[in-house]
VOGU-3710 file (C-alpha; in Angstrom, 3 decimals, decimal comma):
1> mttttappia> 0,000/0,000/0,000  1,054/3,622/-0,308  1,142/6,045/2,580  -0,920/9,228/2,519  1,280/11,342/4,825  4,398/13,174/3,709  7,549/11,135/4,388  9,847/12,430/7,182  12,836/12,889/4,885  15,458/13,577/7,563
11> dlvglaelgt> 14,460/10,500/9,566  14,429/8,272/6,494  17,837/9,562/5,368  19,233/8,751/8,809  17,868/5,216/8,609  19,174/4,764/5,078  22,682/5,808/6,137  22,760/2,878/8,559  22,695/0,534/5,573  20,057/-1,737/7,121
21> mpalmrqlsg> 16,970/-0,478/5,315  15,951/-3,836/3,715  16,320/-5,633/7,051  14,420/-2,877/8,858  11,576/-3,159/6,353  11,406/-6,902/7,044  11,391/-6,334/10,811  8,631/-3,735/10,536  6,583/-5,907/8,196  6,572/-8,564/10,930
31> lagctspirl> 4,452/-6,187/13,022  1,626/-6,611/10,477  0,479/-3,036/10,950  0,679/-2,772/14,764  0,694/0,950/15,494  2,211/0,843/18,983  4,666/-2,063/19,305  6,556/-2,823/22,513  10,336/-2,321/22,331  12,435/-4,833/24,264
41> dgwrteinet> 16,115/-4,965/25,267  17,865/-8,202/26,164  18,987/-11,384/24,463  17,896/-14,853/23,368  20,096/-17,938/22,916  19,212/-21,399/21,624  21,530/-24,265/22,641  21,535/-27,922/21,687  21,342/-29,652/25,071  23,071/-32,751/23,776
51> tgqvlhhlep> 26,109/-31,169/22,126  26,238/-27,755/23,813  26,320/-26,116/20,391  24,885/-22,601/20,215  22,302/-22,796/17,475  21,286/-19,152/17,443  22,004/-16,022/19,492  20,085/-12,772/19,215  20,768/-9,355/20,709  19,055/-6,014/19,997
61> adlpaghllv> 22,223/-4,782/18,264  21,616/-7,498/15,664  18,218/-6,009/14,846  17,923/-3,016/12,502  15,465/-1,190/14,805  17,909/-1,562/17,722  15,268/-3,388/19,752  13,120/-6,462/19,545  9,706/-5,187/18,401  6,652/-7,062/19,681
71> rcgnrrttrc> 3,054/-6,386/18,651  1,089/-4,608/21,403  -1,752/-7,153/21,284  -4,412/-4,607/22,259  -7,886/-5,935/21,430  -9,464/-2,458/21,082  -10,029/-1,184/17,556  -9,609/2,370/18,816  -6,116/1,604/20,148  -4,615/-0,659/17,479
81> pscaetyrrd> -6,740/-1,696/14,481  -4,235/-4,354/13,386  -3,954/-6,195/16,715  -7,709/-5,843/17,224  -8,301/-7,488/13,853  -6,073/-10,405/14,879  -8,087/-10,750/18,098  -11,328/-10,609/16,123  -10,163/-13,351/13,741  -9,001/-15,526/16,631
91> tyhlitaglv> -12,371/-15,123/18,353  -14,148/-15,988/15,114  -12,161/-19,214/14,721  -12,610/-20,094/18,406  -16,401/-19,698/18,181  -16,576/-21,416/14,785  -14,595/-24,416/16,056  -17,198/-24,875/18,785  -19,971/-24,822/16,190  -18,636/-26,859/13,274
101> ggkgtpetva> -15,440/-28,433/14,612  -11,795/-27,947/13,745  -8,664/-26,959/15,693  -8,942/-30,019/17,913  -12,743/-30,016/18,186  -14,586/-32,867/16,385  -16,912/-31,951/13,518  -19,693/-33,888/15,241  -20,387/-30,852/17,474  -22,360/-29,475/14,526
111> shprvfatft> -25,065/-32,044/15,327  -25,309/-31,134/19,019  -28,175/-28,904/20,222  -26,903/-25,306/19,911  -28,560/-21,963/20,510  -27,562/-18,315/20,264  -28,800/-16,288/23,241  -28,687/-12,583/24,062  -29,067/-11,490/27,692  -29,811/-7,834/28,430
121> apsfgpvhnr> -29,620/-5,557/31,449  -32,705/-4,299/33,309  -33,950/-0,737/32,983  -32,305/2,043/34,968  -34,649/4,651/33,533  -36,162/5,455/30,102  -33,655/6,310/27,362  -33,857/7,558/23,803  -34,315/4,525/21,530  -35,684/3,271/18,214
131> pasgrcrcgt> -38,747/1,146/19,060  -40,647/-0,943/16,526  -43,336/1,735/16,512  -40,811/4,087/14,915  -40,938/6,918/17,447  -39,123/7,283/20,757  -41,002/8,348/23,885  -39,601/11,798/23,257  -41,667/11,912/20,047  -38,688/11,720/17,683
141> ahsaddpalg> -37,972/9,027/15,107  -34,245/8,755/15,780  -31,857/7,793/13,001  -29,498/4,854/13,620  -26,538/7,207/14,107  -28,305/9,755/16,312  -25,919/10,532/19,225  -28,929/10,901/21,536  -29,619/7,139/21,386  -29,023/5,477/24,748
151> spldpdsydy> -28,991/8,722/26,726  -31,661/9,189/29,433  -34,869/11,056/28,725  -34,445/12,584/32,194  -30,790/12,390/33,323  -31,633/13,643/36,824  -33,936/10,687/37,532  -31,785/8,044/35,781  -30,377/5,495/38,261  -26,685/5,944/37,473
161> etavlwnahv> -25,540/4,226/40,656  -27,399/0,990/39,953  -26,302/1,147/36,301  -22,573/1,092/37,094  -23,027/-1,426/39,912  -24,863/-3,702/37,465  -21,793/-3,615/35,225  -19,569/-4,326/38,224  -21,612/-7,405/39,214  -22,499/-8,789/35,794
171> gkiwarftil> -19,803/-11,477/35,970  -21,367/-12,890/39,145  -24,794/-12,721/37,522  -23,557/-14,846/34,615  -21,901/-17,339/36,988  -25,175/-17,727/38,881  -27,047/-18,223/35,605  -24,750/-21,065/34,497  -25,361/-22,896/37,792  -29,112/-22,546/37,418
181> lrrevakrag> -28,976/-23,576/33,751  -27,429/-26,938/34,631  -30,127/-27,448/37,246  -32,909/-26,591/34,789  -31,576/-28,931/32,098  -31,189/-31,737/34,642  -34,730/-31,188/35,902  -36,158/-31,456/32,378  -34,190/-34,641/31,801  -35,475/-36,178/35,039
191> ltqrefkdfa> -31,984/-36,232/36,561  -30,509/-35,085/39,853  -27,595/-32,661/39,895  -25,252/-35,502/40,832  -26,506/-37,659/37,941  -26,446/-34,870/35,349  -22,652/-34,751/35,008  -22,620/-38,431/34,029  -24,973/-37,820/31,096  -24,391/-34,313/29,741
201> risfgkvaey> -22,387/-31,104/29,915  -23,201/-27,473/29,110  -20,561/-25,768/26,946  -20,586/-22,133/25,926  -18,629/-19,270/24,410  -19,750/-15,700/25,010  -18,815/-12,053/24,563  -19,845/-8,961/26,489  -21,174/-5,951/24,600  -22,039/-2,459/25,733
211> qkrgaihfha> -25,465/-1,190/24,814  -25,789/2,466/23,801  -26,888/3,305/27,335  -23,598/1,905/28,681  -24,987/-1,305/30,206  -23,346/-4,671/29,563  -25,252/-7,451/27,858  -24,091/-10,874/26,712  -24,173/-12,773/23,427  -23,592/-16,486/23,977
221> virldgpegg> -23,387/-19,701/21,993  -24,669/-22,422/24,335  -24,265/-26,096/23,400  -25,540/-29,294/24,991  -22,901/-32,056/24,882  -22,240/-35,503/26,243  -20,419/-35,892/29,595  -16,969/-35,243/28,081  -17,986/-32,172/26,129  -17,762/-31,935/22,353
231> dtpppswasa> -15,899/-35,250/22,147  -18,997/-37,189/23,216  -22,506/-37,182/21,710  -25,331/-35,653/23,711  -27,882/-37,971/25,329  -30,991/-38,965/23,388  -33,235/-36,597/25,352  -31,128/-33,545/24,454  -32,687/-31,079/22,030  -32,480/-27,398/21,124
241> elltdairaa> -36,044/-26,970/22,392  -35,199/-28,422/25,806  -32,080/-26,242/25,996  -34,036/-23,124/25,014  -36,699/-23,778/27,616  -34,048/-24,339/30,306  -32,220/-21,112/29,367  -35,402/-19,066/29,672  -36,235/-20,611/33,054  -32,696/-20,141/34,389
251> arrtdipgpd> -32,562/-16,518/33,199  -35,837/-15,755/34,990  -34,519/-17,265/38,235  -31,106/-15,597/38,105  -30,898/-13,086/40,928  -27,964/-12,088/43,136  -27,691/-9,702/46,096  -25,926/-6,394/45,646  -24,581/-3,878/48,148  -26,624/-1,864/50,604
261> ldgrqlrfsf> -26,487/1,629/49,143  -27,644/4,306/51,578  -30,311/2,017/52,999  -31,326/0,687/49,590  -30,607/-3,058/49,345  -29,782/-3,735/45,701  -30,402/-6,994/43,848  -29,363/-7,763/40,303  -31,050/-9,866/37,629  -31,235/-9,943/33,837
271> grqldvrtir> -33,588/-7,642/31,958  -36,909/-8,809/30,545  -35,599/-8,942/26,979  -34,118/-12,362/26,272  -33,585/-13,666/22,751  -32,843/-17,380/22,225  -32,589/-18,834/18,735  -31,604/-22,269/17,477  -28,418/-22,303/15,396  -28,615/-24,106/12,070
281> gsdftgaaqi> -25,776/-25,356/9,881  -24,193/-23,135/7,226  -25,934/-25,166/4,528  -29,366/-24,775/6,111  -31,856/-23,548/3,508  -35,042/-23,447/5,560  -36,808/-20,544/7,240  -34,287/-20,036/10,056  -32,427/-16,735/9,873  -29,336/-17,648/11,863
291> tdravaayia> -26,465/-19,986/10,907  -23,302/-21,062/12,692  -21,019/-18,897/10,514  -23,251/-15,857/10,986  -23,192/-16,349/14,764  -19,382/-16,646/14,852  -18,974/-13,484/12,781  -21,454/-11,592/14,957  -19,749/-12,559/18,222  -16,243/-11,858/16,855
301> kyatkgaeta> -17,330/-8,371/15,786  -18,050/-7,392/19,379  -14,881/-8,941/20,794  -12,893/-5,838/19,771  -15,390/-3,201/20,860  -15,439/-1,628/24,302  -17,463/1,019/26,065  -15,771/3,706/23,967  -17,349/2,341/20,777  -20,912/2,217/22,100
311> tgtldrpvrl> -21,031/5,205/24,434  -18,168/7,481/23,406  -16,359/7,052/26,737  -12,576/6,734/27,105  -10,548/3,721/25,964  -7,956/3,949/28,744  -7,998/4,277/32,552  -8,840/7,554/34,278  -6,065/8,588/36,674  -7,716/11,768/37,953
321> lveiaqhdip> -11,345/12,739/37,657  -10,403/16,151/36,233  -9,110/14,333/33,140  -12,624/13,812/31,786  -13,032/17,582/31,432  -10,221/17,493/28,859  -12,009/14,985/26,614  -14,925/15,499/24,275  -17,231/12,745/25,512  -21,043/12,639/25,764
331> eharrlirtc> -22,615/13,896/28,988  -24,192/10,476/29,667  -20,767/8,770/29,554  -19,328/11,578/31,674  -21,970/10,984/34,360  -21,345/7,224/34,346  -17,604/7,788/34,819  -18,215/10,314/37,589  -20,588/7,892/39,322  -17,918/5,159/39,219
341> wnlgarpela> -15,425/7,607/40,697  -17,733/8,695/43,513  -18,825/5,153/44,427  -15,221/4,020/44,242  -14,433/6,182/47,264  -16,739/4,093/49,478  -14,835/1,544/51,635  -17,662/-1,013/51,398  -17,300/-1,042/47,580  -13,491/-1,173/47,526
351> elrlrawahm> -13,351/-4,717/46,113  -15,169/-3,541/42,962  -12,271/-1,168/42,096  -14,709/1,216/40,454  -12,171/4,005/40,009  -9,716/1,737/38,203  -12,526/0,631/35,872  -14,333/3,950/35,543  -13,437/4,126/31,826  -15,199/0,753/31,468
361> lgfrghfstk> -18,225/2,120/33,328  -17,641/-0,326/36,176  -17,219/-3,534/34,149  -13,950/-5,323/34,927  -14,526/-8,767/33,430  -13,142/-10,446/30,327  -14,894/-9,536/27,101  -14,815/-13,072/25,741  -14,994/-16,226/27,865  -15,763/-19,880/27,278
371> trkysttlga> -16,006/-23,182/29,063  -13,014/-25,494/28,925  -14,681/-28,037/26,639  -16,269/-25,590/24,191  -13,377/-25,495/21,688  -9,749/-24,423/21,370  -8,303/-21,470/23,291  -7,007/-18,057/22,255  -3,669/-19,100/23,738  -3,471/-22,145/21,473
381> lrdartawrr> -4,219/-19,980/18,440  -1,510/-17,503/19,477  0,980/-20,342/20,000  0,250/-21,692/16,510  0,789/-18,239/15,027  4,046/-17,793/16,988  5,329/-21,165/15,773  4,460/-20,239/12,184  6,268/-16,901/12,455  9,287/-18,558/13,998
391> aqtlerlhgp> 9,453/-21,083/11,180  9,323/-18,223/8,683  12,109/-16,382/10,509  14,358/-19,453/10,680  13,826/-20,132/7,000  14,803/-16,556/6,186  17,929/-16,812/8,389  19,066/-20,312/7,522  17,218/-21,267/4,341  14,707/-24,081/3,782
401> dapavdhttl> 16,846/-26,503/5,848  16,556/-24,359/8,999  16,913/-26,396/12,221  13,726/-26,802/14,200  13,564/-26,140/17,921  12,719/-29,502/19,471  12,853/-31,084/22,902  16,692/-31,170/22,759  16,947/-27,410/22,302  17,427/-25,237/25,380
411> vlahwvfagl> 16,136/-21,692/24,961  17,559/-19,029/27,286  16,177/-15,501/27,099  16,007/-12,297/29,072  14,022/-9,302/27,834  13,153/-6,020/29,564  10,832/-3,202/28,554  12,665/-0,475/26,663  9,878/1,676/25,295  6,691/1,834/23,303
421> gltrgeqwla> 6,001/2,822/19,716  8,044/3,677/16,632  10,159/6,618/15,533  8,690/8,906/12,870  10,758/7,233/10,171  9,811/3,757/11,379  6,143/4,767/11,479  6,233/5,860/7,858  8,028/2,693/6,738  5,692/0,477/8,780
431> aavqpapgte> 2,678/2,082/7,095  4,308/1,534/3,703  4,704/-2,213/4,271  1,432/-2,774/6,147  -0,459/-5,660/4,536  -4,017/-5,264/3,325  -6,585/-6,568/5,835  -6,901/-10,338/5,683  -3,707/-10,818/3,624  -1,127/-11,153/6,388
441> geptrg> -0,380/-14,715/5,337  -0,814/-16,179/8,795  -2,414/-19,572/9,339  -6,102/-19,344/10,212  -7,309/-22,835/9,413  -6,569/-26,265/10,646
//
């Protein structure tokens, strides 16, 4: 691709005079477009344990950038589009593997009962929206990109305290739901809790998404397996209808205690809106509107979006409350952050760390989670990518007969943080060699 900014001539001349421009271009291309790589100082040595031979030794002085450059790995699109895209693709393959198999998951999971469920938050006060009737309560037919969407009709009566505390407790709400779901499925199968684990297992993969109003809700793929997960067929009584009915019953029963806030004892439960739909195969041609590939793409899309995308809040922690005055953010997001900050000063809420997570509007959980038996892991996908990159590097250094690192190879390394980001010249060169989206050449199947 070609860059659109003027090249920093002086910086590029300085890099060219070093005589390492081709090698620098290769090192920068390995970042695959990461805009804020981590710079490391240190060394790495590979030794054959049997012979004591040093197979390879690397120091920063051997690298054209003067440091080892490592992708930042930030999942937020607003922080690093390239690393966020990698995270999105990994999430897509993780969810897809749990729906159709692959990456260590048998293809037979495609025949297991599977549903796609969306769990919402309760109301904290009326907000501007786009109802099926076409007009909001305020009398306006809002457009899809209207910035007023999600903001309260009456900010002074909106329950900001319960809204941020909902976000802070939503992980516990989900955990309680999963316990009740197993009980509901067992009850419908005529089994006790003790017996259930010998016949079936609930597997799921989910992501958290912020609604426009700043409240967390969940999208989840929930699957009914045999006792060993996807490797075993579900029992004969298992069906998508039974699973759907159990999910609805468990969601209705899910309720956890919250803190006592100025004499008001809070309790948290899911909102009334619950959508549960059976997932069909990619080749399904009937009336169903949702397929496994569509579900995976939908979930992966939200894996890289945080509160900043939905509400316009900040994408990094707030160190001092006065900082929010320096940012152009919507008043609704500003109030949610301020509420987190104020509640965070209360000793009885200290464990929620509301000030540290004020930019996340109180939510401090993982955006994507799954059960152990659902499919592969993000770590396994990263390891496969690292191994592929290493093989490419060794081939470039030693040719097609490059030695592989096996169980007889001892790897010694010591790296320390040396900085963040690129110089102006490196930034321009990195943009020049950035691959087009989806063409990085990394393995995504298998």
